[in-house]
Residue frames as a rotation matrix with the C-alpha (Angstrom) as fourth column:
MET 1
0.572 0.820 0.000 0.00
0.820 -0.572 0.000 0.00
0.000 0.000 -1.000 0.00
TYR 2
-0.412 -0.712 0.569 1.08
0.750 -0.620 -0.233 3.56
0.518 0.330 0.789 -0.72
TYR 3
0.519 0.503 -0.691 0.84
0.786 -0.598 0.155 6.67
-0.335 -0.624 -0.706 1.48
THR 4
0.543 -0.298 0.786 1.62
0.373 -0.753 -0.543 10.20
0.753 0.587 -0.297 0.37
GLN 5
-0.590 -0.799 -0.118 4.17
0.533 -0.275 -0.800 12.31
0.607 -0.535 0.588 2.23
GLU 6
-0.431 0.523 0.735 1.27
-0.591 -0.779 0.208 14.45
0.682 -0.345 0.645 3.46
GLN 7
0.661 0.703 -0.263 -0.37
-0.301 0.569 0.765 11.39
0.687 -0.427 0.588 5.05
ILE 8
0.171 -0.701 -0.692 2.93
0.728 0.563 -0.392 10.32
0.664 -0.437 0.606 6.61
ASP 9
-0.771 -0.432 0.468 3.45
0.082 -0.797 -0.598 13.82
0.632 -0.423 0.650 8.04
HIS 10
0.049 0.889 0.456 -0.13
-0.688 -0.301 0.660 13.75
0.724 -0.346 0.597 9.36
ALA 11
0.661 0.142 -0.737 0.56
0.263 0.876 0.405 10.43
0.702 -0.462 0.542 11.12
ASN 12
-0.246 -0.880 -0.407 3.67
0.800 0.053 -0.597 11.88
0.547 -0.473 0.691 12.73
GLN 13
-0.685 0.101 0.721 1.63
-0.319 -0.932 -0.172 14.76
0.655 -0.348 0.671 14.14
ALA 14
0.232 0.841 -0.489 -0.73
0.160 0.463 0.872 12.42
0.960 -0.280 -0.027 16.03
ASP 15
0.068 -0.106 0.992 -1.20
-0.901 -0.434 0.016 13.14
0.429 -0.895 -0.125 19.73
LEU 16
-0.527 -0.397 -0.752 0.28
-0.190 0.917 -0.351 10.13
0.829 -0.042 -0.558 21.50
VAL 17
-0.899 0.299 0.321 -1.71
-0.326 0.036 -0.945 10.66
-0.294 -0.954 0.065 24.69
SER 18
0.053 0.975 -0.217 -4.98
-0.903 -0.046 -0.427 10.44
-0.426 0.218 0.878 22.76
PHE 19
0.025 -0.099 -0.995 -3.65
-0.745 0.662 -0.084 7.52
0.667 0.743 -0.057 20.71
LEU 20
-0.860 -0.426 -0.280 -2.66
-0.140 0.726 -0.673 5.46
0.490 -0.539 -0.685 23.75
GLN 21
-0.661 0.693 0.287 -5.96
-0.470 -0.085 -0.879 6.19
-0.585 -0.716 0.382 25.49
SER 22
0.198 0.752 -0.629 -7.83
-0.978 0.105 -0.182 5.05
-0.071 0.651 0.756 22.37
GLN 23
-0.153 -0.355 -0.922 -5.90
-0.446 0.857 -0.256 1.76
0.882 0.373 -0.290 22.60
GLY 24
0.777 0.576 -0.254 -7.07
-0.011 0.416 0.909 1.25
0.629 -0.704 0.330 26.19
GLU 25
-0.125 -0.910 -0.396 -3.65
0.652 0.226 -0.724 2.02
0.748 -0.349 0.565 27.69
GLN 26
0.779 0.377 -0.501 -3.32
0.624 -0.385 0.680 3.59
0.064 -0.842 -0.535 31.14
LEU 27
-0.102 -0.780 0.617 -1.40
0.478 -0.583 -0.657 6.84
0.872 0.228 0.432 31.59
THR 28
0.476 0.190 -0.859 -0.48
0.858 -0.317 0.405 8.86
-0.195 -0.929 -0.313 34.66
ARG 29
0.828 -0.118 0.548 0.26
0.140 -0.903 -0.405 12.57
0.543 0.412 -0.732 34.56
ALA 30
0.283 -0.813 -0.508 3.80
0.908 0.056 0.415 13.67
-0.310 -0.579 0.754 35.44
GLY 31
-0.446 -0.377 -0.811 4.01
0.195 -0.926 0.323 17.46
-0.873 -0.014 0.487 35.17
ASN 32
-0.031 0.381 -0.924 3.59
-0.810 -0.552 -0.200 18.44
-0.586 0.742 0.325 31.52
GLU 33
-0.606 -0.271 -0.747 4.02
-0.694 0.640 0.330 14.82
0.389 0.719 -0.577 30.38
TYR 34
0.601 0.743 0.296 2.25
-0.799 0.564 0.207 11.50
-0.013 -0.361 0.933 30.75
ARG 35
-0.578 -0.774 0.260 3.87
-0.784 0.615 0.089 8.28
-0.228 -0.152 -0.962 31.90
TRP 36
0.102 0.568 -0.817 2.78
-0.727 0.603 0.328 5.03
0.679 0.560 0.474 30.23
LYS 37
0.453 0.135 0.881 1.90
-0.845 0.381 0.376 2.46
-0.284 -0.915 0.287 32.91
ARG 38
0.992 -0.032 0.125 2.98
0.068 0.953 -0.295 -0.51
-0.110 0.301 0.947 30.76
HIS 39
0.180 -0.971 0.154 6.43
0.811 0.058 -0.582 1.04
0.556 0.230 0.799 30.24
ASP 40
0.797 0.345 -0.496 6.96
0.594 -0.598 0.538 3.24
-0.111 -0.723 -0.682 33.28
SER 41
-0.179 -0.891 -0.416 10.28
0.564 -0.440 0.699 4.63
-0.806 -0.109 0.581 32.01
LEU 42
-0.679 -0.015 0.734 8.49
0.713 -0.252 0.655 6.04
0.175 0.968 0.181 28.94
THR 43
-0.245 0.598 -0.763 6.79
0.333 -0.688 -0.645 9.44
-0.910 -0.412 -0.031 28.82
VAL 44
-0.325 0.225 0.919 4.74
0.930 -0.101 0.354 11.09
0.173 0.969 -0.177 26.07
ARG 45
-0.185 0.285 -0.941 3.91
0.294 -0.897 -0.329 14.69
-0.938 -0.338 0.082 25.35
GLY 46
0.217 0.345 -0.913 2.00
-0.751 -0.539 -0.382 15.76
-0.624 0.769 0.142 22.26
ASN 47
0.928 0.103 -0.358 3.49
-0.340 0.627 -0.701 13.88
0.152 0.773 0.617 19.31
LYS 48
-0.018 -0.996 -0.087 6.78
-0.676 0.076 -0.733 13.09
0.737 0.046 -0.675 21.07
TRP 49
0.970 0.218 -0.108 7.86
-0.073 0.684 0.726 10.12
0.232 -0.696 0.679 23.20
TYR 50
0.061 -0.982 0.180 10.94
-0.757 -0.163 -0.633 9.44
0.651 -0.098 -0.753 25.25
ARG 51
0.825 0.102 -0.556 12.16
0.194 0.872 0.449 6.22
0.531 -0.478 0.700 26.89
HIS 52
0.672 -0.537 0.509 14.31
-0.713 -0.654 0.251 7.40
0.198 -0.532 -0.823 29.77
SER 53
0.659 -0.415 0.627 15.84
-0.171 0.729 0.662 3.99
-0.732 -0.544 0.410 30.52
GLN 54
0.297 -0.538 0.789 17.40
0.856 0.517 0.030 3.91
-0.424 0.666 0.614 27.04
SER 55
-0.198 -0.356 -0.913 17.80
0.083 -0.935 0.346 7.67
-0.977 -0.007 0.215 26.45
LYS 56
-0.967 -0.051 0.248 15.91
0.248 0.014 0.969 7.51
-0.053 0.999 -0.001 23.15
GLY 57
-0.161 0.952 -0.259 12.67
0.161 -0.233 -0.959 8.87
-0.974 -0.196 -0.116 21.74
GLY 58
-0.940 -0.173 0.292 10.98
0.305 -0.050 0.951 9.94
-0.150 0.984 0.100 18.55
ALA 59
-0.637 0.723 -0.266 7.73
-0.770 -0.606 0.198 10.51
-0.018 0.331 0.943 16.69
PRO 60
0.141 0.845 0.516 4.46
-0.812 0.397 -0.428 8.54
-0.566 -0.359 0.742 16.46
ILE 61
0.656 0.169 -0.736 5.26
-0.653 0.615 -0.441 6.26
0.378 0.770 0.514 13.50
ASP 62
-0.294 -0.822 -0.487 8.43
-0.332 0.566 -0.755 4.80
0.896 -0.061 -0.439 15.01
PHE 63
-0.599 0.182 0.780 6.62
-0.788 0.039 -0.614 4.61
-0.142 -0.982 0.121 18.38
VAL 64
0.482 0.866 0.133 3.87
-0.797 0.497 -0.344 2.40
-0.364 0.060 0.929 16.92
MET 65
0.480 -0.385 -0.788 6.38
-0.479 0.638 -0.603 0.29
0.735 0.667 0.122 14.99
GLU 66
-0.536 -0.844 0.008 8.51
-0.436 0.269 -0.859 -0.29
0.723 -0.464 -0.512 18.07
PHE 67
-0.836 0.159 0.525 5.92
-0.504 0.152 -0.850 -0.80
-0.215 -0.975 -0.047 20.81
PHE 68
0.195 0.961 0.196 2.97
-0.674 0.277 -0.685 -2.19
-0.712 0.001 0.702 18.87
GLY 69
-0.391 -0.489 0.780 4.95
0.099 0.820 0.563 -4.36
-0.915 0.298 -0.273 16.43
LYS 70
0.694 0.718 0.053 3.46
0.180 -0.102 -0.978 -2.75
-0.697 0.689 -0.200 13.33
SER 71
-0.126 -0.657 0.744 5.02
0.981 0.029 0.191 -2.35
-0.147 0.754 0.641 9.90
PHE 72
-0.918 -0.293 -0.266 5.53
0.259 -0.953 0.157 1.16
-0.300 0.075 0.951 8.51
THR 73
-0.728 0.677 0.109 2.28
-0.191 -0.353 0.916 1.22
0.658 0.646 0.387 6.51
GLU 74
-0.009 0.720 -0.693 0.32
0.717 0.488 0.498 -0.43
0.697 -0.493 -0.521 9.34
ALA 75
-0.452 -0.237 -0.860 1.57
0.828 -0.469 -0.307 2.26
-0.331 -0.851 0.408 11.72
VAL 76
-0.993 0.109 -0.043 0.45
-0.117 -0.905 0.410 5.05
0.005 0.412 0.911 9.38
GLU 77
-0.393 0.903 -0.174 -2.97
0.052 0.211 0.976 3.44
0.918 0.374 -0.130 9.01
LEU 78
-0.051 0.354 -0.934 -3.38
0.930 0.357 0.085 2.95
0.364 -0.865 -0.347 12.77
LEU 79
-0.645 -0.311 -0.698 -2.44
0.612 -0.757 -0.228 6.58
-0.458 -0.574 0.679 13.49
THR 80
-0.925 0.235 -0.300 -4.52
-0.351 -0.833 0.429 8.19
-0.149 0.502 0.852 10.74
GLY 81
-0.190 0.880 0.436 -7.38
-0.020 0.440 -0.898 5.72
-0.982 -0.179 -0.066 10.29
GLU 82
0.432 0.291 -0.853 -6.81
-0.789 -0.336 -0.514 5.97
-0.436 0.896 0.085 6.53
LYS 83
0.624 -0.187 0.758 -6.28
0.365 0.928 -0.071 3.07
-0.691 0.321 0.648 4.15
GLY 84
-0.371 -0.822 -0.432 -3.32
-0.200 -0.384 0.902 3.34
-0.907 0.421 -0.022 1.81
ALA 85
0.663 0.557 -0.500 -3.81
-0.575 -0.050 -0.817 3.51
-0.480 0.829 0.287 -1.94
ALA 86
0.688 -0.454 0.567 -2.25
0.648 0.736 -0.197 1.43
-0.327 0.503 0.800 -4.68
PRO 87
-0.182 -0.826 -0.533 1.09
0.308 -0.562 0.767 2.94
-0.934 -0.024 0.357 -5.79
PRO 88
0.489 0.300 -0.819 1.03
-0.591 -0.576 -0.564 5.13
-0.641 0.760 -0.105 -8.89
PRO 89
0.971 -0.038 0.235 1.94
0.185 0.743 -0.643 3.24
-0.150 0.668 0.728 -12.12
ASP 90
0.574 -0.791 0.212 5.21
-0.014 -0.268 -0.963 5.16
0.819 0.550 -0.165 -12.53
ARG 91
0.176 -0.476 0.862 6.28
-0.948 -0.319 0.017 4.57
0.266 -0.820 -0.507 -8.93
PRO 92
-0.535 -0.405 -0.742 8.05
-0.243 0.914 -0.324 1.40
0.809 0.007 -0.587 -7.71
SER 93
0.510 0.805 -0.305 5.98
0.015 0.346 0.938 -0.67
0.860 -0.483 0.164 -5.31
PRO 94
-0.178 -0.584 0.792 6.85
-0.824 -0.352 -0.445 -0.08
0.539 -0.732 -0.418 -1.65
ALA 95
0.705 0.592 -0.391 5.78
-0.328 0.761 0.560 -3.64
0.629 -0.267 0.730 -0.74
PRO 96
0.014 -0.732 -0.681 9.15
0.518 0.588 -0.622 -4.65
0.855 -0.344 0.387 0.77
ILE 97
-0.822 -0.299 0.485 8.97
-0.186 -0.664 -0.725 -1.72
0.538 -0.686 0.490 3.19
SER 98
0.048 0.927 0.373 5.35
-0.850 -0.159 0.503 -2.45
0.525 -0.341 0.780 4.09
ASP 99
0.630 0.152 -0.761 6.41
0.072 0.965 0.252 -5.96
0.773 -0.214 0.597 5.18
PHE 100
-0.355 -0.933 -0.062 9.18
0.185 -0.005 -0.983 -4.67
0.916 -0.360 0.174 7.44
ARG 101
0.774 0.443 0.452 8.90
-0.328 -0.329 0.885 -4.82
0.541 -0.834 -0.109 11.20
LEU 102
-0.217 -0.910 0.354 11.53
-0.818 -0.029 -0.575 -4.98
0.533 -0.414 -0.738 13.92
PRO 103
-0.179 0.098 -0.979 11.93
0.291 0.956 0.043 -8.30
0.940 -0.277 -0.199 15.76
PRO 104
0.840 0.533 0.101 10.53
0.042 -0.248 0.968 -8.22
0.541 -0.809 -0.231 19.33
ARG 105
0.002 -0.870 0.493 13.03
-0.600 -0.395 -0.695 -7.01
0.800 -0.295 -0.523 21.91
SER 106
-0.126 -0.169 -0.978 14.40
0.649 0.731 -0.210 -9.03
0.750 -0.661 0.018 24.81
THR 107
0.833 0.481 -0.274 13.78
0.502 -0.449 0.740 -7.67
0.233 -0.753 -0.615 28.30
ASP 108
0.624 -0.695 -0.358 17.46
-0.248 -0.611 0.752 -6.71
-0.741 -0.380 -0.554 28.46
ASN 109
0.799 -0.391 -0.457 20.53
-0.512 -0.041 -0.858 -6.65
0.317 0.919 -0.233 26.22
ARG 110
0.521 -0.635 0.570 22.76
-0.610 0.190 0.769 -8.76
-0.597 -0.749 -0.289 28.46
ILE 111
0.431 -0.355 0.829 23.59
0.433 0.888 0.155 -11.61
-0.792 0.292 0.537 26.04
ALA 112
0.760 -0.118 0.639 24.08
0.593 -0.274 -0.757 -9.37
0.265 0.954 -0.138 22.99
ARG 113
0.817 -0.478 0.323 26.17
-0.533 -0.840 0.104 -6.91
0.221 -0.257 -0.941 24.98
ASN 114
0.439 -0.663 0.607 28.35
-0.378 0.477 0.794 -9.71
-0.815 -0.578 -0.041 26.35
TYR 115
0.599 -0.178 0.780 28.76
0.672 0.642 -0.369 -11.17
-0.435 0.746 0.505 22.85
LEU 116
0.822 -0.237 0.519 30.00
0.263 -0.650 -0.713 -7.88
0.506 0.722 -0.472 21.41
THR 117
0.633 -0.573 0.521 32.28
-0.725 -0.675 0.138 -6.87
0.273 -0.465 -0.842 24.28
ALA 118
0.301 -0.513 0.803 33.58
-0.589 0.562 0.580 -10.24
-0.750 -0.648 -0.133 25.53
ALA 119
0.450 -0.081 0.889 33.43
0.468 0.869 -0.158 -12.56
-0.760 0.488 0.429 22.49
ARG 120
0.649 -0.156 0.744 34.18
0.708 -0.234 -0.666 -9.95
0.278 0.960 -0.041 19.80
ARG 121
-0.087 -0.753 -0.653 36.22
0.924 -0.307 0.230 -7.69
-0.373 -0.583 0.722 22.11
ILE 122
-0.112 0.154 0.982 34.59
0.601 -0.776 0.190 -4.47
0.791 0.611 -0.006 20.94
ASP 123
-0.916 -0.376 0.143 34.97
0.145 -0.640 -0.755 -1.42
0.375 -0.670 0.640 23.17
GLU 124
-0.406 0.791 -0.458 32.14
0.903 0.269 -0.336 -1.11
-0.143 -0.549 -0.823 25.74
ASP 125
-0.402 0.245 -0.882 31.80
0.073 -0.952 -0.298 2.64
-0.913 -0.184 0.365 25.22
VAL 126
-0.869 0.050 -0.492 31.31
-0.491 -0.210 0.846 2.15
-0.061 0.976 0.207 21.48
THR 127
-0.700 0.646 -0.305 28.70
0.423 0.719 0.552 -0.61
0.576 0.257 -0.776 21.83
GLY 128
-0.479 0.515 -0.711 27.08
0.772 -0.139 -0.620 1.18
-0.418 -0.846 -0.332 24.78
PHE 129
-0.759 0.176 -0.626 26.42
-0.311 -0.944 0.113 4.24
-0.571 0.280 0.771 22.63
PHE 130
-0.729 0.470 -0.498 24.45
-0.494 0.144 0.858 2.23
0.475 0.871 0.127 20.05
PHE 131
-0.589 0.559 -0.584 22.59
0.721 0.689 -0.068 0.23
0.365 -0.461 -0.809 22.70
SER 132
-0.605 0.327 -0.726 21.49
0.447 -0.615 -0.650 3.52
-0.659 -0.717 0.226 24.29
THR 133
-0.689 0.343 -0.638 20.13
-0.629 -0.720 0.292 4.88
-0.359 0.603 0.712 20.98
GLY 134
0.245 0.793 0.558 18.31
-0.307 0.609 -0.731 1.62
-0.920 0.007 0.393 20.21
ASP 135
0.383 -0.165 -0.909 20.25
-0.924 -0.044 -0.381 1.16
0.023 0.985 -0.169 16.96
ILE 136
-0.473 -0.382 -0.794 21.42
-0.317 0.915 -0.251 -2.14
0.822 0.132 -0.554 18.35
TYR 137
-0.008 0.488 0.873 19.46
-0.996 0.074 -0.050 -4.40
-0.089 -0.870 0.486 20.70
GLU 138
-0.943 -0.278 0.184 18.88
-0.287 0.958 -0.019 -8.04
-0.171 -0.071 -0.983 21.62
GLU 139
-0.250 0.899 -0.359 15.88
-0.743 0.060 0.666 -9.80
0.621 0.434 0.653 20.09
ALA 140
0.068 0.407 0.911 13.70
-0.982 0.191 -0.012 -11.93
-0.178 -0.893 0.413 22.32
ALA 141
0.858 0.491 -0.149 13.34
-0.510 0.846 -0.153 -15.31
0.051 0.208 0.977 20.60
HIS 142
0.783 -0.600 -0.165 16.95
0.506 0.768 -0.393 -16.31
0.362 0.224 0.905 19.93
HIS 143
0.678 -0.495 -0.544 18.94
0.289 -0.501 0.816 -13.51
-0.676 -0.710 -0.196 21.62
ASN 144
0.155 -0.590 0.792 20.43
0.974 -0.044 -0.224 -12.37
0.167 0.806 0.568 18.31
ALA 145
-0.422 -0.303 -0.855 22.03
0.380 -0.915 0.136 -8.95
-0.823 -0.268 0.501 18.12
VAL 146
0.391 0.645 0.657 19.89
0.906 -0.143 -0.399 -6.69
-0.163 0.751 -0.640 15.91
PHE 147
-0.682 -0.628 -0.375 21.45
0.478 -0.771 0.421 -3.77
-0.553 0.108 0.826 14.01
VAL 148
0.316 0.948 0.030 18.88
0.755 -0.233 -0.613 -1.14
-0.574 0.216 -0.790 13.00
GLY 149
-0.816 -0.478 0.324 19.06
0.575 -0.620 0.534 1.24
-0.055 0.623 0.781 10.03
ARG 150
0.053 0.843 -0.535 16.87
0.641 -0.440 -0.629 4.35
-0.766 -0.310 -0.563 10.00
ASP 151
0.200 0.070 0.977 15.80
0.888 -0.435 -0.151 6.93
0.414 0.898 -0.149 7.45
GLU 152
-0.596 -0.515 0.616 16.38
0.319 -0.856 -0.407 10.68
0.737 -0.046 0.675 7.76
SER 153
0.097 0.731 0.675 13.34
-0.565 -0.518 0.642 10.98
0.820 -0.444 0.362 10.04
GLY 154
-0.594 -0.436 0.676 14.66
-0.804 0.290 -0.519 8.31
0.030 -0.852 -0.523 12.42
ILE 155
0.507 0.840 0.195 12.11
-0.818 0.540 -0.198 5.70
-0.272 -0.059 0.961 11.33
PRO 156
-0.304 -0.638 0.707 13.48
-0.333 0.767 0.549 2.11
-0.892 -0.068 -0.446 11.27
ARG 157
0.531 0.448 -0.720 13.66
-0.818 0.049 -0.573 0.83
-0.221 0.893 0.392 7.67
TYR 158
0.288 -0.543 -0.789 16.34
-0.400 0.680 -0.615 -1.87
0.870 0.493 -0.021 7.90
ALA 159
0.478 -0.228 0.848 17.51
-0.833 0.189 0.520 -4.47
-0.279 -0.955 -0.100 10.44
HIS 160
0.133 -0.532 -0.836 20.17
-0.486 0.700 -0.523 -7.16
0.864 0.476 -0.166 10.36
GLN 161
0.861 0.176 0.476 20.32
-0.504 0.417 0.757 -10.03
-0.065 -0.892 0.448 12.85
ARG 162
-0.052 -0.919 -0.391 23.64
-0.596 0.343 -0.726 -11.52
0.801 0.195 -0.565 13.94
GLY 163
0.710 0.348 -0.612 23.64
0.159 0.767 0.621 -14.67
0.686 -0.539 0.490 16.06
THR 164
0.426 -0.553 0.716 25.34
-0.882 -0.431 0.191 -14.44
0.203 -0.713 -0.671 19.45
ALA 165
-0.037 -0.455 0.890 26.15
-0.392 0.826 0.406 -18.18
-0.919 -0.334 -0.208 19.18
GLY 166
0.143 0.052 0.988 27.23
0.732 0.666 -0.142 -19.73
-0.666 0.744 0.057 15.89
SER 167
-0.826 -0.563 -0.022 27.40
0.349 -0.542 0.764 -17.98
-0.442 0.624 0.644 12.51
PHE 168
0.034 0.938 0.346 23.74
0.971 0.051 -0.234 -17.02
-0.237 0.344 -0.909 11.94
ARG 169
-0.792 -0.177 -0.584 23.25
0.061 -0.975 0.213 -13.82
-0.608 0.133 0.783 9.88
LEU 170
-0.363 0.727 0.583 20.05
0.931 0.254 0.263 -12.57
0.044 0.638 -0.769 8.27
ASP 171
-0.960 0.212 0.185 18.46
-0.187 -0.972 0.140 -9.31
0.210 0.100 0.973 7.10
VAL 172
-0.552 0.831 0.063 14.97
0.132 0.162 -0.978 -8.91
-0.823 -0.532 -0.200 8.55
LYS 173
-0.348 0.502 0.792 12.22
0.928 0.307 0.213 -9.45
-0.136 0.809 -0.572 5.96
GLY 174
0.661 0.674 0.331 11.24
0.737 -0.666 -0.115 -6.24
0.143 0.320 -0.936 4.16
SER 175
0.236 -0.643 -0.729 14.47
0.463 -0.585 0.666 -4.40
-0.854 -0.495 0.159 5.08
ASP 176
0.973 0.020 0.231 15.39
0.208 -0.516 -0.831 -1.57
0.103 0.856 -0.506 2.71
LYS 177
0.321 -0.939 -0.126 19.16
0.918 0.277 0.283 -1.67
-0.231 -0.206 0.951 2.16
ALA 178
0.130 -0.221 0.967 19.12
0.452 -0.855 -0.256 1.98
0.883 0.470 -0.011 1.19
PHE 179
0.489 0.107 0.866 18.96
-0.625 -0.649 0.433 2.61
0.609 -0.753 -0.251 4.96
ASN 180
0.242 -0.486 -0.840 21.70
0.392 0.840 -0.374 0.35
0.888 -0.239 0.394 6.33
PHE 181
0.723 -0.109 -0.682 23.00
0.680 -0.059 0.730 0.48
-0.120 -0.992 0.032 9.88
CYS 182
0.045 -0.704 0.709 25.00
0.610 -0.543 -0.577 3.70
0.791 0.459 0.405 10.19
TYR 183
0.115 -0.050 -0.992 26.19
0.840 -0.528 0.123 6.58
-0.530 -0.848 -0.019 12.32
ARG 184
0.460 0.113 0.880 25.57
0.689 -0.671 -0.274 10.10
0.560 0.733 -0.387 11.02
GLY 185
-0.141 -0.605 -0.784 28.27
0.895 -0.416 0.159 12.45
-0.422 -0.679 0.600 12.24
GLU 186
0.624 0.382 -0.681 28.75
0.225 -0.923 -0.311 16.11
-0.748 0.041 -0.663 11.44
GLY 187
-0.289 -0.866 -0.407 31.65
-0.254 -0.341 0.905 15.89
-0.923 0.365 -0.121 8.97
GLU 188
0.398 0.382 -0.834 31.80
-0.864 -0.149 -0.481 15.46
-0.308 0.912 0.271 5.21
ARG 189
-0.598 -0.679 -0.425 33.93
-0.770 0.634 0.070 12.28
0.223 0.369 -0.902 5.12
LEU 190
0.562 0.817 0.129 32.04
-0.827 0.560 0.057 9.00
-0.026 -0.138 0.990 4.69
PHE 191
-0.684 -0.717 0.132 33.41
-0.720 0.693 0.033 5.60
-0.116 -0.073 -0.991 5.72
VAL 192
0.437 0.826 -0.356 31.65
-0.872 0.486 0.056 2.52
0.220 0.286 0.933 4.31
PHE 193
-0.562 -0.607 0.562 32.13
-0.755 0.654 -0.050 -0.96
-0.337 -0.452 -0.826 5.80
GLU 194
-0.713 0.222 -0.665 31.19
-0.319 0.741 0.590 -4.46
0.624 0.633 -0.458 4.68
ALA 195
0.062 0.693 -0.719 29.41
0.529 0.588 0.612 -5.34
0.846 -0.418 -0.330 7.93
PRO 196
0.805 0.319 0.500 28.52
-0.210 -0.634 0.744 -3.90
0.554 -0.704 -0.444 11.36
MET 197
0.812 -0.523 -0.259 31.40
0.528 0.471 0.707 -5.81
-0.248 -0.711 0.658 12.97
THR 198
-0.161 -0.900 0.405 34.06
0.967 -0.226 -0.118 -4.05
0.197 0.372 0.907 10.89
PHE 199
0.253 0.373 0.893 32.19
0.154 -0.926 0.343 -0.80
0.955 0.051 -0.292 11.52
TYR 200
0.983 0.180 0.019 32.49
-0.001 -0.103 0.995 -1.37
0.181 -0.978 -0.101 15.28
LEU 201
0.453 -0.882 -0.129 36.15
0.851 0.385 0.356 -2.35
-0.264 -0.271 0.926 15.12
SER 202
-0.231 -0.515 0.825 36.96
0.737 -0.646 -0.197 0.81
0.635 0.563 0.529 13.18
SER 203
0.559 0.503 0.659 34.97
-0.071 -0.763 0.642 2.94
0.826 -0.405 -0.391 15.65
ALA 204
0.937 -0.249 -0.245 36.89
0.309 0.266 0.913 1.37
-0.162 -0.931 0.326 18.53
TYR 205
0.046 -0.965 0.257 40.18
0.999 0.041 -0.026 2.03
0.014 0.258 0.966 16.72
SER 206
0.039 0.045 0.998 39.16
0.356 -0.934 0.028 5.68
0.934 0.355 -0.052 16.22
LYS 207
0.923 0.329 0.198 38.56
-0.075 -0.350 0.934 5.98
0.377 -0.877 -0.299 19.94
ARG 208
0.672 -0.714 -0.198 41.96
0.638 0.421 0.645 4.50
-0.377 -0.559 0.738 20.81
THR 209
-0.238 -0.819 0.522 43.77
0.966 -0.257 0.038 6.77
0.103 0.514 0.852 18.34
GLY 210
-0.538 0.003 -0.843 41.94
0.484 -0.817 -0.312 9.89
-0.690 -0.576 0.438 19.49
ARG 211
-0.923 0.291 0.253 39.82
0.106 -0.438 0.893 10.57
0.370 0.851 0.373 16.40
ASN 212
-0.665 0.747 0.020 36.44
-0.412 -0.344 -0.844 12.13
-0.623 -0.569 0.537 17.14
ARG 213
-0.697 0.431 0.573 33.73
0.627 0.754 0.196 9.78
-0.347 0.496 -0.796 15.80
ALA 214
0.221 0.895 -0.388 31.23
0.541 -0.444 -0.714 12.67
-0.811 -0.052 -0.582 15.63
THR 215
-0.030 -0.288 -0.957 33.24
-0.530 -0.808 0.260 14.35
-0.848 0.515 -0.128 12.86
TYR 216
-0.917 -0.296 -0.269 32.69
-0.386 0.481 0.787 11.44
-0.104 0.825 -0.555 10.45
ARG 217
0.269 0.960 -0.077 29.84
-0.945 0.248 -0.213 9.49
-0.185 0.130 0.974 8.87
TRP 218
-0.790 -0.539 0.292 29.89
-0.522 0.842 0.139 5.71
-0.321 -0.043 -0.946 9.12
ALA 219
0.330 0.905 -0.267 27.82
-0.937 0.280 -0.206 3.13
-0.112 0.319 0.941 7.25
ALA 220
-0.725 -0.526 0.445 27.81
-0.488 0.848 0.207 -0.68
-0.486 -0.068 -0.871 7.26
């Protein structure tokens, strides 16, 4: 299904307090914000949300994708109440993106964090940064490490799973490789890597040699 940019922008303006209440969720007021009872470290205000335990937040579409397990187009439909249209004839079908959804998260990142820092010997500060942003996390079923790629609006569009035991590797169904796992710094130099592991090793090397990661752009 196809949604116009206007419909997507409309979805991202949805009031999250009203949305959660319409879904039967319980909220408690905390000053100018509301705390979600089911995730008590998460607060919402207008069309913004913030998960304090992970120091990350965003807009309504990525909120619905992450916490309600919806695909991109399902999230837009749930927020707007509007059905998508068939794509225009001269436009490529967005079907792969509509199928995309992030794997359910584990209650903590202990196994994935230990795999990256102990087994792969990647610097804890480097991995900790990406765990805190939610760009890497541990999935619930098999405890794989999940590497998330986002578009310019911060909406997840790609995810790659790496087994924490064995050699399992797989892109999540519907992932758009135009939005691979990356770090967007402030500089003009772009470094491209074959896989997230080489990305991490280079980031750790930059830390040890004193280069400021924020002045570069990294993609894997």
